[in-house]
Biopython code that builds the backbone (N, CA, C, O; Angstrom):
import numpy as np
from Bio.PDB.StructureBuilder import StructureBuilder

atoms = [
    (1, "MET", "N", (-7.200, 2.025, -25.878)),
    (1, "MET", "CA", (-8.557, 2.152, -26.375)),
    (1, "MET", "C", (-8.851, 3.628, -26.606)),
    (1, "MET", "O", (-8.589, 4.466, -25.742)),
    (2, "THR", "N", (-9.392, 3.934, -27.764)),
    (2, "THR", "CA", (-9.731, 5.322, -28.090)),
    (2, "THR", "C", (-11.152, 5.632, -27.618)),
    (2, "THR", "O", (-11.893, 4.739, -27.207)),
    (3, "LYS", "N", (-11.512, 6.904, -27.685)),
    (3, "LYS", "CA", (-12.844, 7.323, -27.276)),
    (3, "LYS", "C", (-13.909, 6.652, -28.161)),
    (3, "LYS", "O", (-14.955, 6.238, -27.661)),
    (4, "VAL", "N", (-13.650, 6.545, -29.451)),
    (4, "VAL", "CA", (-14.610, 5.917, -30.366)),
    (4, "VAL", "C", (-14.772, 4.437, -30.044)),
    (4, "VAL", "O", (-15.891, 3.925, -30.046)),
    (5, "GLU", "N", (-13.674, 3.747, -29.767)),
    (5, "GLU", "CA", (-13.756, 2.331, -29.398)),
    (5, "GLU", "C", (-14.521, 2.157, -28.087)),
    (5, "GLU", "O", (-15.317, 1.230, -27.938)),
    (6, "PHE", "N", (-14.269, 3.054, -27.147)),
    (6, "PHE", "CA", (-14.976, 3.045, -25.868)),
    (6, "PHE", "C", (-16.472, 3.247, -26.095)),
    (6, "PHE", "O", (-17.291, 2.535, -25.512)),
    (7, "ALA", "N", (-16.831, 4.210, -26.937)),
    (7, "ALA", "CA", (-18.232, 4.482, -27.247)),
    (7, "ALA", "C", (-18.874, 3.279, -27.935)),
    (7, "ALA", "O", (-20.026, 2.950, -27.652)),
    (8, "ASN", "N", (-18.153, 2.629, -28.822)),
    (8, "ASN", "CA", (-18.687, 1.443, -29.506)),
    (8, "ASN", "C", (-19.026, 0.343, -28.509)),
    (8, "ASN", "O", (-20.076, -0.291, -28.615)),
    (9, "GLU", "N", (-18.143, 0.115, -27.543)),
    (9, "GLU", "CA", (-18.397, -0.927, -26.540)),
    (9, "GLU", "C", (-19.610, -0.588, -25.680)),
    (9, "GLU", "O", (-20.419, -1.461, -25.366)),
    (10, "ILE", "N", (-19.732, 0.676, -25.302)),
    (10, "ILE", "CA", (-20.894, 1.098, -24.503)),
    (10, "ILE", "C", (-22.166, 0.948, -25.329)),
    (10, "ILE", "O", (-23.187, 0.488, -24.817)),
    (11, "ALA", "N", (-22.112, 1.334, -26.605)),
    (11, "ALA", "CA", (-23.280, 1.223, -27.478)),
    (11, "ALA", "C", (-23.719, -0.227, -27.618)),
    (11, "ALA", "O", (-24.915, -0.516, -27.583)),
    (12, "MET", "N", (-22.777, -1.133, -27.775)),
    (12, "MET", "CA", (-23.126, -2.550, -27.892)),
    (12, "MET", "C", (-23.717, -3.084, -26.590)),
    (12, "MET", "O", (-24.630, -3.910, -26.616)),
    (13, "ALA", "N", (-23.201, -2.616, -25.449)),
    (13, "ALA", "CA", (-23.675, -3.108, -24.149)),
    (13, "ALA", "C", (-25.044, -2.550, -23.779)),
    (13, "ALA", "O", (-25.810, -3.210, -23.077)),
    (14, "THR", "N", (-25.361, -1.342, -24.244)),
    (14, "THR", "CA", (-26.599, -0.684, -23.820)),
    (14, "THR", "C", (-27.697, -0.674, -24.873)),
    (14, "THR", "O", (-28.874, -0.530, -24.539)),
    (15, "GLY", "N", (-27.326, -0.826, -26.142)),
    (15, "GLY", "CA", (-28.330, -0.765, -27.196)),
    (15, "GLY", "C", (-28.545, 0.630, -27.751)),
    (15, "GLY", "O", (-29.313, 0.809, -28.696)),
    (16, "TYR", "N", (-27.872, 1.628, -27.175)),
    (16, "TYR", "CA", (-27.949, 2.991, -27.717)),
    (16, "TYR", "C", (-27.077, 3.076, -28.964)),
    (16, "TYR", "O", (-26.190, 2.248, -29.172)),
    (17, "SER", "N", (-27.341, 4.086, -29.791)),
    (17, "SER", "CA", (-26.512, 4.266, -30.985)),
    (17, "SER", "C", (-25.154, 4.832, -30.587)),
    (17, "SER", "O", (-25.004, 5.453, -29.534)),
    (18, "ARG", "N", (-24.169, 4.604, -31.453)),
    (18, "ARG", "CA", (-22.823, 5.116, -31.174)),
    (18, "ARG", "C", (-22.840, 6.636, -31.096)),
    (18, "ARG", "O", (-22.128, 7.216, -30.276)),
    (19, "LYS", "N", (-23.633, 7.285, -31.926)),
    (19, "LYS", "CA", (-23.735, 8.756, -31.935)),
    (19, "LYS", "C", (-24.274, 9.260, -30.596)),
    (19, "LYS", "O", (-23.755, 10.230, -30.045)),
    (20, "GLN", "N", (-25.306, 8.608, -30.075)),
    (20, "GLN", "CA", (-25.869, 8.998, -28.783)),
    (20, "GLN", "C", (-24.828, 8.856, -27.672)),
    (20, "GLN", "O", (-24.669, 9.738, -26.828)),
    (21, "VAL", "N", (-24.131, 7.735, -27.695)),
    (21, "VAL", "CA", (-23.122, 7.475, -26.665)),
    (21, "VAL", "C", (-21.984, 8.491, -26.771)),
    (21, "VAL", "O", (-21.517, 8.997, -25.751)),
    (22, "LEU", "N", (-21.533, 8.796, -27.983)),
    (22, "LEU", "CA", (-20.466, 9.801, -28.150)),
    (22, "LEU", "C", (-20.907, 11.165, -27.651)),
    (22, "LEU", "O", (-20.128, 11.876, -27.016)),
    (23, "ASP", "N", (-22.163, 11.540, -27.936)),
    (23, "ASP", "CA", (-22.682, 12.824, -27.443)),
    (23, "ASP", "C", (-22.692, 12.862, -25.915)),
    (23, "ASP", "O", (-22.333, 13.873, -25.312)),
    (24, "ILE", "N", (-23.102, 11.765, -25.299)),
    (24, "ILE", "CA", (-23.135, 11.683, -23.832)),
    (24, "ILE", "C", (-21.721, 11.748, -23.258)),
    (24, "ILE", "O", (-21.482, 12.446, -22.273)),
    (25, "LEU", "N", (-20.783, 11.020, -23.874)),
    (25, "LEU", "CA", (-19.388, 11.053, -23.411)),
    (25, "LEU", "C", (-18.810, 12.453, -23.520)),
    (25, "LEU", "O", (-18.153, 12.924, -22.591)),
    (26, "GLU", "N", (-19.044, 13.128, -24.642)),
    (26, "GLU", "CA", (-18.538, 14.496, -24.835)),
    (26, "GLU", "C", (-19.116, 15.439, -23.778)),
    (26, "GLU", "O", (-18.393, 16.243, -23.189)),
    (27, "ALA", "N", (-20.433, 15.332, -23.542)),
    (27, "ALA", "CA", (-21.074, 16.180, -22.540)),
    (27, "ALA", "C", (-20.514, 15.889, -21.147)),
    (27, "ALA", "O", (-20.267, 16.809, -20.368)),
    (28, "GLY", "N", (-20.317, 14.613, -20.842)),
    (28, "GLY", "CA", (-19.766, 14.236, -19.535)),
    (28, "GLY", "C", (-18.356, 14.752, -19.333)),
    (28, "GLY", "O", (-18.021, 15.247, -18.256)),
    (29, "MET", "N", (-17.520, 14.640, -20.369)),
    (29, "MET", "CA", (-16.147, 15.135, -20.249)),
    (29, "MET", "C", (-16.122, 16.656, -20.133)),
    (29, "MET", "O", (-15.291, 17.212, -19.416)),
    (30, "SER", "N", (-17.025, 17.322, -20.834)),
    (30, "SER", "CA", (-17.097, 18.784, -20.757)),
    (30, "SER", "C", (-17.479, 19.243, -19.345)),
    (30, "SER", "O", (-16.874, 20.164, -18.795)),
    (31, "VAL", "N", (-18.483, 18.591, -18.774)),
    (31, "VAL", "CA", (-18.907, 18.923, -17.405)),
    (31, "VAL", "C", (-17.778, 18.633, -16.425)),
    (31, "VAL", "O", (-17.509, 19.436, -15.532)),
    (32, "ALA", "N", (-17.119, 17.496, -16.587)),
    (32, "ALA", "CA", (-16.023, 17.129, -15.685)),
    (32, "ALA", "C", (-14.905, 18.159, -15.752)),
    (32, "ALA", "O", (-14.393, 18.577, -14.713)),
    (33, "LYS", "N", (-14.517, 18.574, -16.949)),
    (33, "LYS", "CA", (-13.461, 19.589, -17.096)),
    (33, "LYS", "C", (-13.847, 20.883, -16.406)),
    (33, "LYS", "O", (-13.046, 21.470, -15.678)),
    (34, "GLN", "N", (-15.090, 21.333, -16.636)),
    (34, "GLN", "CA", (-15.554, 22.584, -16.032)),
    (34, "GLN", "C", (-15.518, 22.508, -14.507)),
    (34, "GLN", "O", (-15.078, 23.450, -13.847)),
    (35, "ARG", "N", (-15.972, 21.407, -13.958)),
    (35, "ARG", "CA", (-16.013, 21.253, -12.496)),
    (35, "ARG", "C", (-14.615, 21.170, -11.896)),
    (35, "ARG", "O", (-14.358, 21.750, -10.841)),
    (36, "ILE", "N", (-13.715, 20.458, -12.557)),
    (36, "ILE", "CA", (-12.352, 20.344, -12.051)),
    (36, "ILE", "C", (-11.647, 21.693, -12.131)),
    (36, "ILE", "O", (-10.917, 22.064, -11.212)),
    (37, "ILE", "N", (-11.857, 22.432, -13.221)),
    (37, "ILE", "CA", (-11.278, 23.772, -13.347)),
    (37, "ILE", "C", (-11.806, 24.687, -12.252)),
    (37, "ILE", "O", (-11.080, 25.544, -11.748)),
    (38, "ALA", "N", (-13.084, 24.502, -11.880)),
    (38, "ALA", "CA", (-13.693, 25.306, -10.820)),
    (38, "ALA", "C", (-13.209, 24.898, -9.433)),
    (38, "ALA", "O", (-13.566, 25.535, -8.442)),
    (39, "GLY", "N", (-12.397, 23.838, -9.351)),
    (39, "GLY", "CA", (-11.837, 23.425, -8.067)),
    (39, "GLY", "C", (-12.605, 22.328, -7.364)),
    (39, "GLY", "O", (-12.275, 21.977, -6.231)),
    (40, "GLU", "N", (-13.621, 21.777, -8.004)),
    (40, "GLU", "CA", (-14.403, 20.709, -7.392)),
    (40, "GLU", "C", (-13.778, 19.349, -7.708)),
    (40, "GLU", "O", (-13.104, 19.185, -8.725)),
    (41, "ASN", "N", (-14.009, 18.390, -6.831)),
    (41, "ASN", "CA", (-13.581, 17.009, -7.061)),
    (41, "ASN", "C", (-14.747, 16.215, -7.622)),
    (41, "ASN", "O", (-15.907, 16.527, -7.353)),
    (42, "ILE", "N", (-14.438, 15.191, -8.402)),
    (42, "ILE", "CA", (-15.474, 14.319, -8.940)),
    (42, "ILE", "C", (-15.224, 12.921, -8.380)),
    (42, "ILE", "O", (-14.178, 12.319, -8.621)),
    (43, "TYR", "N", (-16.214, 12.411, -7.621)),
    (43, "TYR", "CA", (-16.107, 11.101, -6.994)),
    (43, "TYR", "C", (-16.990, 10.113, -7.740)),
    (43, "TYR", "O", (-18.202, 10.310, -7.830)),
    (44, "LEU", "N", (-16.399, 9.060, -8.270)),
    (44, "LEU", "CA", (-17.149, 7.996, -8.934)),
    (44, "LEU", "C", (-16.939, 6.723, -8.123)),
    (44, "LEU", "O", (-15.915, 6.052, -8.253)),
    (45, "ARG", "N", (-17.916, 6.399, -7.289)),
    (45, "ARG", "CA", (-17.810, 5.266, -6.367)),
    (45, "ARG", "C", (-17.461, 3.985, -7.122)),
    (45, "ARG", "O", (-18.104, 3.641, -8.114)),
    (46, "GLY", "N", (-16.450, 3.295, -6.647)),
    (46, "GLY", "CA", (-16.022, 2.052, -7.249)),
    (46, "GLY", "C", (-15.051, 2.226, -8.410)),
    (46, "GLY", "O", (-14.475, 1.250, -8.890)),
    (47, "PHE", "N", (-14.865, 3.469, -8.866)),
    (47, "PHE", "CA", (-13.960, 3.731, -9.986)),
    (47, "PHE", "C", (-12.782, 4.580, -9.547)),
    (47, "PHE", "O", (-11.632, 4.159, -9.671)),
    (48, "GLY", "N", (-13.065, 5.798, -9.025)),
    (48, "GLY", "CA", (-11.978, 6.651, -8.564)),
    (48, "GLY", "C", (-12.413, 8.095, -8.405)),
    (48, "GLY", "O", (-13.593, 8.426, -8.518)),
    (49, "THR", "N", (-11.419, 8.956, -8.138)),
    (49, "THR", "CA", (-11.659, 10.367, -7.879)),
    (49, "THR", "C", (-10.782, 11.223, -8.784)),
    (49, "THR", "O", (-9.577, 11.002, -8.905)),
    (50, "PHE", "N", (-11.416, 12.198, -9.411)),
    (50, "PHE", "CA", (-10.696, 13.186, -10.206)),
    (50, "PHE", "C", (-10.535, 14.439, -9.355)),
    (50, "PHE", "O", (-11.524, 14.972, -8.851)),
    (51, "THR", "N", (-9.309, 14.915, -9.189)),
    (51, "THR", "CA", (-9.025, 16.076, -8.355)),
    (51, "THR", "C", (-7.995, 16.966, -9.040)),
    (51, "THR", "O", (-7.529, 16.678, -10.142)),
    (52, "THR", "N", (-7.657, 18.049, -8.358)),
    (52, "THR", "CA", (-6.522, 18.864, -8.788)),
    (52, "THR", "C", (-5.466, 18.796, -7.704)),
    (52, "THR", "O", (-5.781, 18.743, -6.515)),
    (53, "LYS", "N", (-4.213, 18.797, -8.120)),
    (53, "LYS", "CA", (-3.095, 18.821, -7.192)),
    (53, "LYS", "C", (-2.284, 20.076, -7.466)),
    (53, "LYS", "O", (-2.253, 20.585, -8.586)),
    (54, "VAL", "N", (-1.636, 20.557, -6.432)),
    (54, "VAL", "CA", (-0.789, 21.742, -6.575)),
    (54, "VAL", "C", (0.662, 21.294, -6.598)),
    (54, "VAL", "O", (1.132, 20.633, -5.672)),
    (55, "ARG", "N", (1.360, 21.650, -7.648)),
    (55, "ARG", "CA", (2.804, 21.398, -7.729)),
    (55, "ARG", "C", (3.506, 22.637, -7.204)),
    (55, "ARG", "O", (3.237, 23.751, -7.654)),
    (56, "LYS", "N", (4.400, 22.440, -6.257)),
    (56, "LYS", "CA", (5.111, 23.561, -5.662)),
    (56, "LYS", "C", (6.130, 24.151, -6.631)),
    (56, "LYS", "O", (6.543, 23.516, -7.601)),
    (57, "GLN", "N", (6.516, 25.377, -6.336)),
    (57, "GLN", "CA", (7.548, 26.044, -7.137)),
    (57, "GLN", "C", (8.847, 25.253, -7.059)),
    (57, "GLN", "O", (9.195, 24.732, -6.000)),
    (58, "LYS", "N", (9.566, 25.161, -8.179)),
    (58, "LYS", "CA", (10.828, 24.427, -8.174)),
    (58, "LYS", "C", (11.794, 25.052, -9.174)),
    (58, "LYS", "O", (11.410, 25.852, -10.028)),
    (59, "VAL", "N", (13.044, 24.665, -9.042)),
    (59, "VAL", "CA", (14.079, 25.104, -9.964)),
    (59, "VAL", "C", (14.290, 23.996, -10.990)),
    (59, "VAL", "O", (14.487, 22.835, -10.630)),
    (60, "ALA", "N", (14.247, 24.360, -12.261)),
    (60, "ALA", "CA", (14.474, 23.396, -13.339)),
    (60, "ALA", "C", (15.672, 23.857, -14.157)),
    (60, "ALA", "O", (16.094, 25.010, -14.070)),
    (61, "ARG", "N", (16.213, 22.938, -14.952)),
    (61, "ARG", "CA", (17.379, 23.288, -15.764)),
    (61, "ARG", "C", (17.084, 23.077, -17.232)),
    (61, "ARG", "O", (16.458, 22.091, -17.622)),
    (62, "ILE", "N", (17.546, 24.020, -18.043)),
    (62, "ILE", "CA", (17.540, 23.856, -19.489)),
    (62, "ILE", "C", (18.959, 23.435, -19.834)),
    (62, "ILE", "O", (19.868, 24.264, -19.888)),
    (63, "ILE", "N", (19.141, 22.156, -20.063)),
    (63, "ILE", "CA", (20.476, 21.589, -20.231)),
    (63, "ILE", "C", (21.172, 22.139, -21.464)),
    (63, "ILE", "O", (22.375, 22.398, -21.426)),
    (64, "THR", "N", (20.440, 22.323, -22.557)),
    (64, "THR", "CA", (21.071, 22.784, -23.800)),
    (64, "THR", "C", (21.642, 24.191, -23.669)),
    (64, "THR", "O", (22.607, 24.540, -24.348)),
    (65, "LYS", "N", (21.037, 25.004, -22.786)),
    (65, "LYS", "CA", (21.512, 26.393, -22.608)),
    (65, "LYS", "C", (22.316, 26.571, -21.324)),
    (65, "LYS", "O", (22.794, 27.669, -21.039)),
    (66, "GLN", "N", (22.469, 25.492, -20.546)),
    (66, "GLN", "CA", (23.165, 25.573, -19.254)),
    (66, "GLN", "C", (22.553, 26.683, -18.398)),
    (66, "GLN", "O", (23.267, 27.532, -17.864)),
    (67, "GLN", "N", (21.240, 26.665, -18.277)),
    (67, "GLN", "CA", (20.523, 27.744, -17.609)),
    (67, "GLN", "C", (19.517, 27.160, -16.615)),
    (67, "GLN", "O", (18.900, 26.130, -16.886)),
    (68, "SER", "N", (19.354, 27.813, -15.476)),
    (68, "SER", "CA", (18.347, 27.426, -14.494)),
    (68, "SER", "C", (17.157, 28.370, -14.608)),
    (68, "SER", "O", (17.315, 29.573, -14.816)),
    (69, "ILE", "N", (15.960, 27.800, -14.468)),
    (69, "ILE", "CA", (14.754, 28.619, -14.474)),
    (69, "ILE", "C", (13.895, 28.222, -13.282)),
    (69, "ILE", "O", (14.048, 27.129, -12.736)),
    (70, "ILE", "N", (13.014, 29.086, -12.889)),
    (70, "ILE", "CA", (12.097, 28.799, -11.792)),
    (70, "ILE", "C", (10.735, 28.476, -12.401)),
    (70, "ILE", "O", (10.156, 29.283, -13.129)),
    (71, "VAL", "N", (10.242, 27.296, -12.093)),
    (71, "VAL", "CA", (8.905, 26.897, -12.527)),
    (71, "VAL", "C", (7.956, 27.271, -11.394)),
    (71, "VAL", "O", (8.085, 26.743, -10.290)),
    (72, "PRO", "N", (7.004, 28.172, -11.644)),
    (72, "PRO", "CA", (6.118, 28.623, -10.574)),
    (72, "PRO", "C", (5.159, 27.527, -10.108)),
    (72, "PRO", "O", (4.954, 26.530, -10.799)),
    (73, "GLU", "N", (4.581, 27.730, -8.933)),
    (73, "GLU", "CA", (3.570, 26.816, -8.418)),
    (73, "GLU", "C", (2.412, 26.773, -9.409)),
    (73, "GLU", "O", (1.999, 27.806, -9.937)),
    (74, "HIS", "N", (1.887, 25.564, -9.660)),
    (74, "HIS", "CA", (0.783, 25.441, -10.600)),
    (74, "HIS", "C", (-0.063, 24.212, -10.263)),
    (74, "HIS", "O", (0.376, 23.315, -9.543)),
    (75, "LYS", "N", (-1.278, 24.192, -10.796)),
    (75, "LYS", "CA", (-2.200, 23.079, -10.552)),
    (75, "LYS", "C", (-2.164, 22.112, -11.723)),
    (75, "LYS", "O", (-1.960, 22.505, -12.871)),
    (76, "ILE", "N", (-2.370, 20.825, -11.403)),
    (76, "ILE", "CA", (-2.463, 19.796, -12.428)),
    (76, "ILE", "C", (-3.658, 18.894, -12.113)),
    (76, "ILE", "O", (-4.007, 18.723, -10.945)),
    (77, "PRO", "N", (-4.286, 18.320, -13.132)),
    (77, "PRO", "CA", (-5.361, 17.366, -12.859)),
    (77, "PRO", "C", (-4.770, 16.036, -12.386)),
    (77, "PRO", "O", (-3.672, 15.656, -12.792)),
    (78, "ALA", "N", (-5.505, 15.340, -11.529)),
    (78, "ALA", "CA", (-5.020, 14.067, -11.002)),
    (78, "ALA", "C", (-6.182, 13.087, -10.882)),
    (78, "ALA", "O", (-7.339, 13.486, -10.749)),
    (79, "PHE", "N", (-5.853, 11.799, -10.930)),
    (79, "PHE", "CA", (-6.846, 10.746, -10.760)),
    (79, "PHE", "C", (-6.316, 9.743, -9.758)),
    (79, "PHE", "O", (-5.163, 9.319, -9.844)),
    (80, "LYS", "N", (-7.155, 9.363, -8.807)),
    (80, "LYS", "CA", (-6.792, 8.327, -7.842)),
    (80, "LYS", "C", (-7.838, 7.220, -7.946)),
    (80, "LYS", "O", (-9.026, 7.455, -7.722)),
    (81, "ALA", "N", (-7.392, 6.025, -8.282)),
    (81, "ALA", "CA", (-8.296, 4.890, -8.450)),
    (81, "ALA", "C", (-8.845, 4.434, -7.105)),
    (81, "ALA", "O", (-8.168, 4.533, -6.081)),
    (82, "ALA", "N", (-10.071, 3.936, -7.117)),
    (82, "ALA", "CA", (-10.705, 3.403, -5.913)),
    (82, "ALA", "C", (-9.996, 2.118, -5.483)),
    (82, "ALA", "O", (-9.419, 1.413, -6.311)),
    (83, "LYS", "N", (-10.045, 1.821, -4.190)),
    (83, "LYS", "CA", (-9.352, 0.645, -3.645)),
    (83, "LYS", "C", (-9.799, -0.644, -4.320)),
    (83, "LYS", "O", (-8.969, -1.484, -4.670)),
    (84, "GLY", "N", (-11.108, -0.806, -4.504)),
    (84, "GLY", "CA", (-11.598, -2.014, -5.140)),
    (84, "GLY", "C", (-11.132, -2.157, -6.579)),
    (84, "GLY", "O", (-10.881, -3.266, -7.052)),
    (85, "PHE", "N", (-11.018, -1.039, -7.268)),
    (85, "PHE", "CA", (-10.527, -1.028, -8.646)),
    (85, "PHE", "C", (-9.062, -1.440, -8.680)),
    (85, "PHE", "O", (-8.648, -2.231, -9.528)),
    (86, "VAL", "N", (-8.285, -0.899, -7.756)),
    (86, "VAL", "CA", (-6.848, -1.233, -7.685)),
    (86, "VAL", "C", (-6.667, -2.709, -7.362)),
    (86, "VAL", "O", (-5.814, -3.370, -7.955)),
    (87, "LYS", "N", (-7.457, -3.234, -6.431)),
    (87, "LYS", "CA", (-7.341, -4.653, -6.052)),
    (87, "LYS", "C", (-7.669, -5.568, -7.223)),
    (87, "LYS", "O", (-7.091, -6.647, -7.344)),
    (88, "SER", "N", (-8.588, -5.152, -8.083)),
    (88, "SER", "CA", (-8.972, -5.992, -9.219)),
    (88, "SER", "C", (-7.902, -6.055, -10.293)),
    (88, "SER", "O", (-7.927, -6.943, -11.145)),
    (89, "LEU", "N", (-6.963, -5.121, -10.260)),
    (89, "LEU", "CA", (-5.870, -5.156, -11.216)),
    (89, "LEU", "C", (-4.866, -6.187, -10.785)),
    (89, "LEU", "O", (-3.853, -6.381, -11.457)),
]
sb = StructureBuilder()
sb.init_structure("model")
sb.init_model(0)
sb.init_chain("A")
sb.init_seg("    ")
for serial, (resi, resn, name, xyz) in enumerate(atoms, 1):
    if name == "N":
        sb.init_residue(resn, " ", resi, " ")
    sb.init_atom(name, np.array(xyz, "f"), 0.0, 1.0, " ", f" {name:<3s}", serial, name[0])
structure = sb.get_structure()
């Protein structure tokens, strides 16, 4: 499902226009990105948690060049689904 399809379904369920829903989705995603970049977690009860995880430094290989490189420690975004959400799947 794309963002537009998602917005269409929300618009049909709520009665808001698709444009209004898309604007709200864009604003929500922008706020979420900013907060996660700032190191905060986002908890959505019954849905899940958006967090950041730290990947430790590791050695990787470039097979085509037969070369080893060191990938430094870095952060990645992560999502953990709520227990009730997982059970419903």
